[in-house]
Backbone bond lengths (Angstrom), bond angles and torsions (degrees), N, CA, C in turn:
res aa  C-N    CA-C-N  psi(-1)  N-CA   C-N-CA  omega(-1)  CA-C   N-CA-C  phi
1 M - - - 1.464 - - 1.528 109.60 -
2 S 1.318 117.13 133.84 1.451 120.62 -175.61 1.522 111.35 -67.86
3 S 1.333 115.69 139.80 1.463 120.77 178.12 1.516 110.54 -94.61
4 F 1.344 116.87 4.39 1.459 121.14 -177.58 1.516 110.40 -65.42
5 A 1.317 115.97 130.35 1.463 120.76 179.92 1.524 108.43 -135.34
6 P 1.317 118.58 89.95 1.462 121.55 -177.66 1.517 111.93 -65.29
7 S 1.318 116.23 150.01 1.460 120.44 178.68 1.511 109.07 -70.81
8 R 1.315 115.91 156.12 1.463 119.93 179.50 1.524 110.53 -71.31
9 R 1.317 116.15 -26.12 1.454 120.06 -176.86 1.521 109.17 -120.86
10 P 1.323 118.59 126.07 1.461 120.15 -177.94 1.520 111.13 -68.11
11 P 1.334 117.41 153.96 1.469 120.73 177.21 1.515 110.45 -54.84
12 E 1.312 116.95 140.61 1.451 121.16 -177.25 1.524 111.07 -58.93
13 G 1.315 116.86 129.08 1.452 121.74 178.30 1.512 114.77 84.87
14 Q 1.321 117.25 -6.96 1.467 119.75 -176.53 1.517 111.44 -59.31
15 S 1.346 117.58 -42.08 1.451 121.08 -175.28 1.523 112.70 -67.59
16 E 1.329 117.72 -12.13 1.448 120.53 -179.99 1.528 112.54 -87.13
17 K 1.330 117.26 -3.45 1.456 119.74 179.84 1.523 110.28 -64.74
18 A 1.320 115.58 148.26 1.456 120.82 -177.90 1.521 110.55 -65.09
19 L 1.324 116.78 128.79 1.455 120.58 -178.26 1.519 112.65 -64.73
20 D 1.328 117.29 -27.70 1.459 118.44 -178.06 1.528 112.88 -68.81
21 A 1.335 116.85 -9.56 1.466 120.34 175.21 1.524 110.73 -82.08
22 Y 1.337 116.69 -6.36 1.465 122.60 -179.16 1.532 108.93 -124.53
23 P 1.312 118.19 74.66 1.471 118.95 -179.72 1.525 111.83 -64.75
24 F 1.328 115.60 114.22 1.461 122.04 -178.68 1.528 109.90 -89.98
25 T 1.325 115.84 136.13 1.456 121.81 170.33 1.518 108.34 -123.02
26 F 1.320 116.63 126.05 1.457 123.13 179.56 1.522 109.20 -105.68
27 L 1.321 116.31 131.71 1.464 121.15 171.04 1.523 108.10 -102.39
28 H 1.319 116.92 125.59 1.459 121.06 173.80 1.524 108.33 -118.24
29 G 1.329 115.58 113.18 1.451 120.14 175.26 1.508 109.63 -77.74
30 S 1.333 117.11 150.75 1.459 120.34 -177.85 1.522 111.62 -58.30
31 R 1.339 116.48 -37.10 1.460 122.35 176.54 1.524 107.09 -169.35
32 V 1.326 117.55 -178.64 1.460 120.53 177.15 1.522 110.14 -59.39
33 R 1.319 116.36 154.75 1.466 124.23 179.16 1.529 112.27 66.22
34 S 1.337 117.07 29.27 1.466 120.45 179.77 1.524 113.31 -99.86
35 G 1.336 117.51 -5.51 1.459 120.59 177.68 1.515 115.10 106.14
36 S 1.328 118.00 13.88 1.465 119.78 -177.02 1.528 112.24 -65.52
37 N 1.340 117.53 -31.45 1.468 118.76 178.74 1.522 111.57 -66.88
38 Y 1.325 116.35 -34.47 1.459 120.12 177.82 1.529 110.26 -66.54
39 I 1.331 116.72 -41.81 1.465 119.87 176.40 1.526 109.73 -63.51
40 G 1.330 116.44 -39.03 1.458 119.89 177.57 1.521 111.83 -60.85
41 E 1.331 116.54 -41.37 1.465 120.84 177.24 1.522 111.14 -62.45
42 I 1.320 116.57 -40.07 1.466 120.57 177.88 1.524 110.20 -63.03
43 M 1.327 116.99 -44.83 1.464 120.40 178.51 1.525 111.29 -61.48
44 G 1.337 115.22 -35.94 1.460 120.08 -179.81 1.515 114.01 -67.49
45 R 1.341 117.47 -14.84 1.466 121.70 178.82 1.526 112.08 -85.29
46 N 1.328 117.31 -6.56 1.456 120.66 179.80 1.528 109.69 -106.60
47 P 1.333 118.15 112.08 1.469 120.56 -177.53 1.519 113.33 -66.54
48 H 1.333 117.92 -11.80 1.461 121.19 179.94 1.530 111.69 -88.37
49 V 1.339 116.90 -3.39 1.461 121.68 179.30 1.525 109.15 -106.62
50 Q 1.318 116.51 128.86 1.459 121.40 177.38 1.526 109.36 -97.14
51 L 1.319 115.94 119.27 1.455 120.54 177.32 1.522 109.88 -83.49
52 V 1.309 115.57 148.80 1.466 121.09 173.88 1.520 108.27 -122.00
53 P 1.371 116.52 117.33 1.462 127.93 -5.57 1.531 111.41 -69.30
54 P 1.329 117.73 156.49 1.461 121.33 -179.10 1.524 112.48 -57.02
55 G 1.320 116.00 134.28 1.456 121.69 176.41 1.504 114.98 78.02
56 K 1.332 118.82 -2.76 1.461 121.95 -177.83 1.527 109.15 -107.65
57 T 1.315 117.04 114.10 1.464 120.21 -178.96 1.530 112.51 -94.47
58 T 1.329 116.93 -7.55 1.467 119.68 -176.93 1.529 113.66 -107.61
59 D 1.324 118.16 -19.18 1.461 119.81 -178.01 1.527 111.34 -65.75
60 E 1.330 115.89 143.32 1.456 121.45 179.79 1.521 109.76 -125.61
61 L 1.327 115.69 141.65 1.466 121.08 -176.31 1.526 110.23 -115.10
62 P 1.323 117.70 109.31 1.474 121.98 -177.06 1.521 113.43 -82.72
63 L 1.328 117.54 56.91 1.463 120.35 -174.88 1.523 112.78 -63.88
64 L 1.315 117.64 -41.06 1.466 119.96 -178.73 1.523 112.83 -71.40
65 N 1.321 116.40 -24.02 1.462 118.93 -177.10 1.516 113.12 -64.05
66 N 1.323 116.94 -17.71 1.460 120.11 -178.01 1.526 112.77 -86.30
67 I 1.315 116.91 -1.27 1.462 119.61 -174.82 1.529 112.08 -58.27
68 E 1.324 117.22 -40.83 1.467 119.63 -178.20 1.530 111.32 -62.07
69 A 1.331 116.48 -40.97 1.460 119.87 179.30 1.530 110.71 -67.59
70 W 1.333 117.04 -40.64 1.467 120.13 177.97 1.530 110.93 -65.03
71 E 1.323 116.61 -39.68 1.464 119.76 179.81 1.532 110.82 -65.96
72 K 1.310 116.19 -37.84 1.465 120.47 177.36 1.533 110.34 -63.07
73 A 1.338 115.39 -44.12 1.467 119.78 179.42 1.534 110.58 -65.29
74 F 1.328 116.39 -39.10 1.464 120.38 -179.90 1.530 110.25 -66.58
75 T 1.319 116.74 -40.77 1.467 121.11 178.00 1.523 110.48 -64.37
76 D 1.322 115.91 -38.62 1.465 120.32 177.71 1.526 110.28 -62.07
77 F 1.332 115.70 -40.95 1.468 119.99 176.68 1.529 110.40 -61.49
78 Q 1.340 117.11 -45.52 1.459 120.97 -179.61 1.525 111.67 -61.21
79 N 1.330 115.71 -41.97 1.462 120.15 -177.78 1.526 111.74 -65.67
80 K 1.324 116.69 -30.52 1.465 120.65 -178.19 1.525 112.02 -90.45
81 F 1.342 115.96 -13.30 1.464 119.72 -179.57 1.534 109.52 -75.42
82 K 1.330 116.97 132.93 1.465 120.96 -174.28 1.521 113.35 -93.36
83 G 1.329 117.04 -6.20 1.457 119.45 -178.75 1.518 112.50 -96.54
84 D 1.333 115.57 -149.67 1.466 121.94 -178.13 1.528 109.46 -77.49
85 R 1.320 116.98 102.85 1.456 121.48 -176.00 1.528 112.91 -68.10
86 S 1.323 116.36 -22.48 1.470 119.44 -178.72 1.527 112.04 -66.57
87 L 1.322 116.70 -12.50 1.467 120.29 178.64 1.532 111.47 -72.04
88 Y 1.324 115.68 -15.58 1.464 119.97 -173.88 1.530 109.86 -119.26
89 E 1.312 115.59 117.19 1.461 121.64 -176.24 1.521 109.96 -122.80
90 F 1.316 116.04 126.68 1.460 120.59 -176.37 1.522 112.29 -62.92
91 R 1.330 117.10 -40.69 1.464 119.37 -178.49 1.527 110.88 -60.60
92 A 1.327 116.78 -39.72 1.465 120.26 177.93 1.523 111.11 -69.15
93 F 1.327 115.71 -31.83 1.466 120.67 179.76 1.535 111.93 -68.12
94 L 1.345 116.20 -30.54 1.454 120.84 -172.74 1.518 113.66 -57.11
95 R 1.337 118.57 -38.98 1.459 119.51 -177.82 1.523 111.25 -65.36
96 Y 1.338 116.96 -30.55 1.459 120.23 177.41 1.526 110.33 -71.94
97 L 1.320 115.67 -34.50 1.463 119.93 174.72 1.526 109.82 -65.25
98 G 1.340 116.46 -42.61 1.452 120.13 177.32 1.515 112.21 -62.52
99 D 1.331 116.62 -40.67 1.467 120.15 177.55 1.522 110.78 -63.72
100 A 1.329 116.20 -39.02 1.460 120.30 179.49 1.529 110.76 -63.17
101 W 1.336 116.26 -42.56 1.466 120.17 177.69 1.524 110.70 -60.26
102 R 1.328 116.21 -45.65 1.463 119.01 -177.98 1.530 111.21 -65.30
103 R 1.319 116.52 -43.83 1.468 119.09 178.36 1.525 110.72 -62.32
104 Y 1.311 116.24 -39.93 1.469 119.56 178.98 1.525 110.74 -61.59
105 L 1.334 117.30 -45.58 1.463 120.38 -178.71 1.525 111.47 -67.21
106 I 1.334 116.57 -37.47 1.469 120.34 177.14 1.521 109.99 -60.62
107 D 1.337 116.20 -46.24 1.462 120.43 -179.46 1.523 112.30 -71.84
108 R 1.326 115.62 -43.84 1.466 120.32 -175.44 1.524 112.15 -60.34
109 F 1.317 116.16 -38.07 1.464 119.68 -176.43 1.520 112.89 -111.97
110 D 1.342 116.12 12.59 1.461 121.38 176.59 1.533 110.77 49.32
111 L 1.317 115.72 49.98 1.459 120.83 -179.43 1.521 110.70 -68.68
112 K 1.324 115.27 149.77 1.454 121.43 178.75 1.524 108.92 -101.47
113 P 1.311 117.62 155.76 1.469 119.17 176.77 1.524 111.04 -53.29
114 G 1.318 116.26 134.64 1.457 121.34 -177.69 1.508 110.95 139.60
115 P 1.333 117.72 175.59 1.468 122.20 -176.21 1.527 113.63 -59.79
116 V 1.338 115.19 136.89 1.467 122.72 179.47 1.521 107.90 -123.40
117 F 1.341 116.54 138.92 1.467 121.14 -177.90 1.515 110.64 -129.44
118 L 1.342 116.61 133.80 1.449 121.77 172.40 1.521 108.80 -145.96
119 K 1.331 116.84 162.22 1.460 118.76 -171.40 1.523 112.29 -145.04
120 Y 1.338 113.55 163.03 1.460 121.27 176.42 1.521 108.14 -161.40
121 S 1.326 117.26 138.56 1.472 121.49 -176.61 1.521 111.29 -96.74
122 N 1.325 115.57 70.00 1.454 121.22 -179.67 1.526 108.64 -166.02
123 V 1.329 117.46 138.72 1.468 120.46 179.32 1.529 111.88 -124.11
124 K 1.327 116.77 18.32 1.460 120.72 -175.10 1.525 112.24 -54.23
125 H 1.329 117.45 -43.93 1.462 120.98 -175.53 1.526 111.99 -109.93
126 I 1.312 116.73 26.53 1.458 119.79 -173.20 1.530 112.26 -63.89
127 D 1.334 117.47 -24.02 1.462 120.23 178.48 1.527 112.00 -64.10
128 R 1.314 117.16 -20.09 1.467 120.84 -179.02 1.527 112.15 -97.10
129 F 1.328 116.99 1.71 1.472 119.51 -173.37 1.526 112.37 -55.63
130 F 1.326 117.17 -51.77 1.460 119.21 -174.80 1.522 112.48 -77.16
131 D 1.341 118.05 -11.90 1.456 120.24 168.86 1.521 109.66 -70.81
132 M 1.314 115.85 -39.03 1.462 121.62 -176.01 1.529 112.33 -87.63
133 F 1.327 116.59 -34.97 1.463 120.59 -178.34 1.532 110.26 -129.98
134 P 1.332 118.07 66.40 1.467 120.58 -175.04 1.522 114.61 -64.47
135 D 1.312 117.07 -21.13 1.463 120.31 -177.91 1.523 112.68 -101.03
136 A 1.318 117.36 0.89 1.465 120.95 -177.75 1.521 110.34 -93.63
137 K 1.335 115.51 175.08 1.457 121.48 174.53 1.527 109.11 -116.86
138 L 1.325 114.83 155.29 1.455 120.71 -172.42 1.521 110.95 -131.77
139 M 1.334 116.11 130.58 1.451 122.21 171.23 1.526 107.62 -109.82
140 L 1.321 116.88 130.76 1.460 121.73 177.72 1.528 107.83 -112.58
141 L 1.318 115.85 117.76 1.460 121.84 -174.43 1.527 110.65 -108.24
142 Y 1.333 115.94 133.31 1.466 119.18 174.35 1.520 109.66 -139.48
143 R 1.327 114.60 166.04 1.461 122.24 -174.64 1.528 109.50 -140.70
144 D 1.311 116.46 155.54 1.461 121.44 174.20 1.532 108.68 -47.57
145 G 1.332 116.15 122.48 1.459 120.17 -175.86 1.510 114.20 -59.72
146 R 1.325 117.14 -30.12 1.460 119.87 -179.30 1.521 110.77 -67.33
147 D 1.333 117.18 -44.77 1.462 120.22 177.54 1.524 110.88 -70.01
148 N 1.331 115.95 -34.35 1.456 119.37 177.90 1.528 110.48 -62.83
149 V 1.319 116.60 -43.46 1.466 120.99 179.12 1.530 110.52 -66.92
150 A 1.329 116.95 -43.36 1.464 120.60 179.43 1.519 110.63 -58.43
151 S 1.345 116.54 -42.85 1.460 120.91 179.61 1.526 111.85 -68.53
152 T 1.335 115.86 -40.10 1.464 120.75 179.86 1.528 111.26 -62.78
153 V 1.323 116.40 -45.00 1.459 120.95 -179.90 1.520 110.75 -63.94
154 K 1.322 116.76 -42.80 1.476 121.00 179.49 1.528 110.73 -62.08
155 A 1.336 116.05 -45.21 1.466 120.46 -179.66 1.523 111.30 -65.42
156 G 1.330 116.18 -37.21 1.459 120.36 -178.35 1.515 114.01 -66.93
157 L 1.316 116.86 -22.18 1.467 120.93 -179.69 1.523 112.74 -86.79
158 A 1.321 116.53 -7.21 1.463 120.06 -178.66 1.523 110.56 -67.69
159 E 1.303 117.10 134.58 1.461 122.11 179.63 1.532 110.10 -99.74
160 R 1.310 115.18 137.36 1.464 121.26 174.70 1.521 109.16 -104.23
161 R 1.310 116.06 146.41 1.465 120.20 -177.28 1.519 112.68 -60.07
162 H 1.328 116.36 -33.67 1.463 119.79 -176.07 1.526 112.47 -79.38
163 H 1.334 117.52 -7.56 1.464 120.06 -178.84 1.529 111.45 -70.11
164 S 1.324 115.34 141.13 1.453 120.76 175.17 1.530 108.65 -75.14
165 F 1.325 116.37 171.16 1.459 119.78 178.87 1.527 110.66 -59.87
166 G 1.343 115.55 -41.46 1.461 119.99 179.86 1.522 112.03 -63.98
167 A 1.355 115.91 -40.25 1.469 120.42 179.91 1.519 111.03 -66.21
168 K 1.324 116.86 -29.77 1.467 120.56 178.25 1.533 111.13 -80.09
169 L 1.327 115.84 -31.73 1.459 120.01 -176.29 1.528 112.82 -75.85
170 K 1.329 116.81 -37.71 1.460 120.95 -174.34 1.531 112.97 -57.05
171 P 1.355 119.45 -50.72 1.472 117.76 179.60 1.524 113.34 -63.58
172 R 1.333 116.59 -27.88 1.465 119.19 177.64 1.532 111.11 -67.35
173 I 1.321 114.64 -41.48 1.470 119.10 178.39 1.531 110.09 -65.40
174 N 1.351 115.39 -44.93 1.462 119.66 178.82 1.523 111.30 -59.79
175 H 1.324 114.99 -35.44 1.460 119.01 -179.70 1.529 111.08 -70.66
176 L 1.309 116.43 -42.21 1.463 120.30 179.20 1.519 111.66 -61.33
177 L 1.338 115.75 -32.48 1.463 121.30 -179.63 1.529 112.51 -92.94
178 N 1.335 116.17 3.98 1.470 122.62 -179.54 1.524 113.23 63.68
179 R 1.324 116.60 18.87 1.460 119.02 179.36 1.520 111.52 -67.51
180 D 1.348 116.60 -39.69 1.455 120.10 -179.71 1.519 110.61 -64.00
181 F 1.303 117.22 -42.13 1.458 123.01 178.95 1.533 110.41 -61.25
182 A 1.322 115.63 -49.62 1.461 120.63 -177.13 1.528 111.51 -64.36
183 A 1.336 117.02 -42.49 1.463 120.54 -179.30 1.519 111.10 -63.30
184 A 1.332 116.85 -42.32 1.470 121.00 -179.99 1.527 110.60 -66.59
185 A 1.332 117.41 -40.83 1.470 120.74 179.93 1.526 110.85 -63.57
186 R 1.340 116.47 -44.68 1.466 119.47 179.28 1.527 110.83 -63.70
187 D 1.327 116.52 -43.03 1.463 120.19 -178.54 1.523 110.96 -65.19
188 W 1.341 116.68 -40.92 1.468 119.36 177.50 1.526 110.12 -60.67
189 S 1.323 117.10 -45.10 1.455 120.91 -179.03 1.525 111.19 -60.47
190 R 1.326 117.08 -45.53 1.469 120.79 178.77 1.526 111.16 -62.03
191 S 1.327 116.01 -42.60 1.459 120.60 -174.15 1.523 112.39 -68.59
192 V 1.327 117.59 -46.86 1.465 118.69 -179.45 1.523 110.92 -71.61
193 N 1.325 116.73 -28.10 1.459 119.72 174.44 1.523 109.85 -62.91
194 K 1.322 115.68 -37.76 1.470 120.61 178.60 1.527 110.75 -65.30
195 I 1.341 116.35 -41.20 1.457 120.39 177.54 1.525 110.59 -64.71
196 R 1.312 116.27 -44.00 1.461 120.78 -178.60 1.522 110.78 -61.88
197 R 1.316 117.14 -44.46 1.463 120.82 179.67 1.532 111.44 -68.91
198 F 1.319 116.52 -37.58 1.469 121.15 175.86 1.526 109.15 -55.59
199 D 1.332 115.89 -46.34 1.461 121.17 -178.94 1.524 111.24 -67.37
200 E 1.315 117.70 -43.75 1.460 120.98 -179.14 1.531 111.59 -59.16
201 E 1.321 116.41 -35.51 1.457 120.94 -176.68 1.526 113.45 -82.08
202 R 1.344 117.50 -15.45 1.463 119.50 -173.38 1.525 115.39 -124.75
203 R 1.312 117.77 -9.28 1.465 119.82 -173.08 1.519 113.88 -63.46
204 T 1.330 118.17 -23.07 1.464 120.88 177.96 1.529 111.70 -107.82
205 S 1.325 116.81 12.42 1.462 121.10 -178.61 1.529 110.85 -98.44
206 D 1.321 115.79 178.44 1.463 121.12 177.68 1.527 111.93 -66.72
207 L 1.335 116.29 -14.45 1.457 120.39 -178.54 1.531 112.61 -85.69
208 A 1.316 117.46 -7.78 1.461 120.92 -173.52 1.525 113.14 -55.75
209 S 1.322 117.71 -33.78 1.467 120.68 -178.32 1.524 112.71 -82.31
210 R 1.343 116.47 -4.54 1.460 119.73 -174.56 1.531 112.68 -101.73
211 Y 1.319 116.72 -2.24 1.457 118.28 175.86 1.520 109.93 -135.14
212 M 1.326 114.61 158.75 1.460 121.98 -176.56 1.517 108.17 -142.76
213 I 1.318 116.50 132.33 1.461 120.80 178.83 1.526 108.63 -100.49
214 V 1.320 115.96 130.71 1.465 121.92 -172.41 1.526 109.99 -123.86
215 R 1.333 115.75 129.84 1.462 121.09 173.86 1.524 108.77 -94.96
216 Y 1.320 115.83 126.17 1.456 121.33 -179.39 1.525 111.54 -54.99
217 E 1.310 117.67 -41.94 1.464 121.50 -177.60 1.521 112.10 -61.54
218 D 1.333 117.20 -33.67 1.463 120.47 178.18 1.527 110.95 -66.39
219 V 1.336 115.48 -37.56 1.469 119.85 179.53 1.522 110.72 -69.41
220 V 1.318 116.78 -41.03 1.463 120.92 178.69 1.524 110.92 -63.81
221 K 1.319 116.07 -40.49 1.464 121.02 -176.86 1.518 111.85 -71.93
222 E 1.321 117.26 -42.91 1.468 121.52 -177.36 1.529 110.45 -135.69
223 P 1.325 117.63 71.54 1.467 120.51 -175.62 1.528 114.10 -59.76
224 G 1.330 117.22 -38.94 1.457 119.67 -179.66 1.512 112.61 -65.38
225 R 1.323 116.46 -49.05 1.469 120.62 -179.36 1.520 111.28 -63.63
226 M 1.341 116.44 -42.91 1.458 119.54 -179.54 1.523 111.52 -69.00
227 A 1.333 116.73 -37.95 1.461 119.81 178.47 1.520 110.42 -62.45
228 E 1.314 116.45 -39.44 1.471 120.15 178.10 1.521 110.02 -59.97
229 R 1.332 116.72 -40.47 1.465 121.04 177.74 1.528 111.46 -66.43
230 L 1.332 116.14 -43.07 1.464 120.72 -179.37 1.525 110.85 -63.35
231 F 1.327 116.67 -46.26 1.458 120.24 -179.50 1.526 111.21 -64.49
232 A 1.334 116.73 -39.61 1.467 120.02 179.01 1.524 110.02 -64.00
233 F 1.320 116.77 -41.14 1.457 121.34 179.97 1.518 111.33 -59.78
234 M 1.329 117.04 -42.50 1.458 120.66 -176.65 1.525 113.07 -89.59
235 G 1.333 116.89 0.12 1.456 119.89 176.99 1.511 114.01 76.22
236 A 1.322 117.21 28.54 1.468 121.72 179.99 1.523 109.56 -102.12
237 A 1.317 116.50 130.30 1.462 121.06 179.14 1.521 110.50 -64.53
238 C 1.311 116.62 147.71 1.461 120.67 173.61 1.520 108.82 -152.08
239 D 1.313 116.38 157.81 1.457 121.70 179.28 1.525 108.43 -140.73
240 A 1.332 115.78 -176.45 1.462 120.87 -176.77 1.524 111.52 -60.76
241 E 1.322 117.61 -36.54 1.468 120.87 -178.90 1.527 110.75 -66.08
242 I 1.326 116.36 -41.31 1.463 120.52 179.02 1.521 110.17 -65.97
243 L 1.325 117.02 -43.18 1.461 120.62 -179.25 1.527 110.91 -65.70
244 K 1.328 117.01 -32.44 1.461 120.21 175.88 1.524 109.99 -66.98
245 A 1.330 116.52 -38.80 1.468 120.95 177.50 1.521 110.51 -65.61
246 V 1.321 116.08 -36.65 1.465 121.10 178.27 1.527 110.80 -61.75
247 E 1.319 116.22 -41.01 1.464 120.96 -179.72 1.528 111.00 -57.86
248 G 1.322 116.35 -28.09 1.464 120.62 -179.07 1.513 114.09 -102.34
249 A 1.337 116.60 17.69 1.466 120.41 -178.82 1.530 110.60 -56.96
250 D 1.326 116.04 137.46 1.463 121.69 -178.17 1.525 111.93 -70.27
251 V 1.313 114.46 162.24 1.458 122.18 173.00 1.528 107.62 -97.29
252 V 1.327 117.09 128.31 1.465 121.39 -178.83 1.520 109.68 -132.50
253 G 1.327 116.83 128.98 1.455 120.91 172.81 1.515 115.92 81.76
254 S 1.337 117.93 11.49 1.464 119.57 -179.69 1.525 111.27 -65.11
255 S 1.333 115.88 143.13 1.461 120.29 176.77 1.526 111.32 -75.40
256 F 1.328 116.77 -20.81 1.462 120.97 -174.46 1.521 113.44 -113.56
257 Y 1.333 117.21 -43.16 1.461 121.73 -172.51 1.524 109.88 -87.39
258 G 1.329 116.70 117.02 1.454 120.79 -173.82 1.517 114.56 -105.88
259 K 1.327 115.88 -177.90 1.466 121.36 -176.36 1.515 113.08 -68.68
260 S 1.326 117.69 -11.09 1.459 121.05 175.42 1.519 111.12 -77.39
261 G 1.347 115.64 -10.17 1.452 119.38 -176.79 1.514 112.47 83.50
262 K 1.350 115.56 17.61 1.461 120.71 179.90 1.527 108.95 -129.22
263 E 1.332 115.55 168.93 1.465 120.84 -179.94 1.532 109.56 -81.98
264 D 1.325 115.04 63.21 1.466 119.94 -176.63 1.524 110.99 -139.51
265 A 1.326 116.71 35.93 1.457 121.22 -173.21 1.521 112.72 -61.79
266 V 1.335 114.60 144.27 1.455 122.82 171.91 1.518 106.11 -119.09
267 K 1.317 117.69 121.89 1.451 121.73 -178.63 1.530 109.96 -83.38
268 P 1.370 118.78 151.55 1.459 125.09 -1.90 1.531 111.83 -72.01
269 N 1.301 115.92 145.46 1.458 121.27 -169.27 1.524 109.77 -135.26
270 W 1.341 116.33 76.99 1.463 120.56 -174.99 1.520 112.42 -111.07
271 T 1.311 117.49 13.98 1.460 120.15 177.39 1.529 109.39 -81.48
272 P 1.351 118.88 119.62 1.464 119.90 177.31 1.521 110.02 -56.48
273 T 1.331 116.20 128.27 1.459 122.04 -175.79 1.519 110.13 -124.02
274 K 1.309 116.25 132.09 1.461 120.81 179.21 1.528 109.36 -60.30
275 K 1.320 115.34 133.03 1.463 121.24 -178.49 1.526 110.14 -77.20
276 T 1.326 115.66 129.51 1.462 121.57 175.49 1.523 108.39 -123.79
277 E 1.324 116.69 -178.15 1.457 120.43 178.57 1.525 111.95 -65.89
278 A 1.319 116.12 -16.24 1.466 119.71 178.72 1.529 111.61 -69.79
279 F 1.326 116.44 -21.18 1.467 120.71 179.44 1.522 109.12 -76.42
280 Q 1.312 116.70 107.54 1.460 122.62 -176.85 1.528 109.47 -130.28
281 P 1.329 117.55 77.73 1.466 120.35 -175.18 1.521 114.97 -79.04
282 V 1.326 116.61 -7.82 1.461 120.10 -177.72 1.531 110.01 -105.84
283 G 1.324 115.83 124.89 1.455 119.95 175.94 1.513 115.59 94.66
284 R 1.330 118.23 12.24 1.464 119.90 178.39 1.530 111.49 -63.72
285 W 1.304 115.98 -26.30 1.468 120.80 -178.83 1.534 112.15 -64.34
286 K 1.320 117.40 -16.93 1.464 120.30 -176.98 1.530 112.38 -64.66
287 A 1.332 116.79 -13.58 1.464 120.55 177.00 1.529 111.59 -86.40
288 W 1.327 117.51 0.92 1.458 121.17 -179.01 1.528 111.96 -64.63
289 S 1.312 114.29 155.29 1.457 120.82 173.73 1.520 109.41 -78.95
290 A 1.317 116.91 166.61 1.460 121.39 177.89 1.521 110.47 -60.80
291 T 1.337 116.29 -34.55 1.467 120.69 179.67 1.521 111.22 -65.25
292 Q 1.334 116.62 -42.43 1.461 120.35 179.73 1.520 111.22 -66.35
293 K 1.321 116.70 -41.59 1.464 120.01 178.15 1.530 110.66 -61.82
294 K 1.315 115.71 -42.76 1.460 120.27 -179.90 1.524 110.69 -63.28
295 M 1.330 116.84 -40.64 1.463 121.05 -179.67 1.527 110.68 -65.21
296 F 1.335 116.49 -43.62 1.463 118.93 -179.31 1.526 110.44 -65.00
297 K 1.307 116.96 -41.83 1.466 120.46 178.88 1.521 110.90 -58.52
298 R 1.326 115.67 -40.73 1.464 119.91 -178.67 1.521 111.60 -68.51
299 L 1.328 116.90 -38.93 1.458 120.87 -173.49 1.529 113.91 -89.83
300 A 1.332 116.89 -31.43 1.467 119.27 -172.83 1.522 113.45 -144.06
301 G 1.309 117.37 7.11 1.456 120.40 -175.77 1.515 114.36 -60.82
302 N 1.318 117.09 -42.14 1.463 119.76 -178.64 1.526 111.32 -62.89
303 E 1.324 116.46 -38.83 1.464 119.56 179.79 1.526 110.54 -70.03
304 L 1.328 116.68 -32.27 1.462 120.83 176.54 1.526 110.01 -60.54
305 V 1.324 116.36 -41.44 1.463 121.42 178.00 1.530 110.30 -68.19
306 R 1.329 117.03 -44.57 1.466 120.43 -179.74 1.528 112.10 -60.92
307 M 1.339 116.80 -32.38 1.460 120.74 179.88 1.521 112.41 -83.92
308 G 1.318 117.15 1.35 1.453 121.25 173.02 1.502 117.46 85.90
309 Y 1.332 117.78 13.02 1.462 119.86 -179.09 1.537 112.37 -82.85
310 E 1.316 116.37 -25.44 1.466 121.10 177.25 1.534 108.09 -142.94
311 K 1.318 116.29 155.16 1.462 120.74 177.16 1.534 111.38 -81.60
312 D 1.329 114.81 -28.58 1.467 119.86 179.70 1.527 107.96 -157.22
313 L 1.312 117.43 -168.11 1.465 121.27 -176.92 1.529 112.52 -94.42
314 N 1.288 117.06 13.01 1.473 120.52 179.71 1.530 110.49 -93.19
315 W 1.323 115.44 68.85 1.458 120.02 179.10 1.535 108.26 -131.66
């Protein structure tokens, strides 16, 4: 547990520091169970990277999720304004909102000049990212939808002590009816489709150098090489010692891999666990029944092919 205790009042003048001295990099995972905690652990192994909040590799900040509420408030202002409403444009306002968020986080956590990293497992409003944070960098993380669904279903069946009987029964019923499986497959398909379209629309634009698409499986397979790429992208220094630490990054929040060091996790499972050969996050879907494979193909199979995980639906 982090011992960081920020002051209630930021140091005088801190918020006036130039934002360009604090290069922010945002990681947006396609959805939950996409591997963002593992990336957070990797970032935590580099002393030149400041996590937000400091020392927390699992916390996620849903800054973009508030866009709809801000747009509603801005529209309300326009509707009540009696002058020329065309003078006020929400899209232009967004960058000031993004600057306010960054200044707040810099002050709130007394960040020092240098690379800053924060994350969130959602891409719903990713099309507005560069409207809100035009000077920041963006990592988009996705994972094989089959493993993502397998992990989501496993996590959804976990019982918490504080849950009522009804709260424990509902996910069991959904599981028996395959509702949890179907919902996760549809959501994965929508989310990676959003990432794919985001890339198609920007890969030849001036923004191409400001975002990076990351496959979870590539990081698992070669954490050192991928970490070097991630750090270079965000402008964070790294050396052989840091990359060696990255290779040993702990597993946090896995639906399968538990604190025993085996694939027997019981949720909630937030204890950092040393990675061993027992940790096998790729290919868990291979234990699926023919019915489950058929369902996934119907709901998300085409997107699986488009994302390069299979050549066709004959798997």
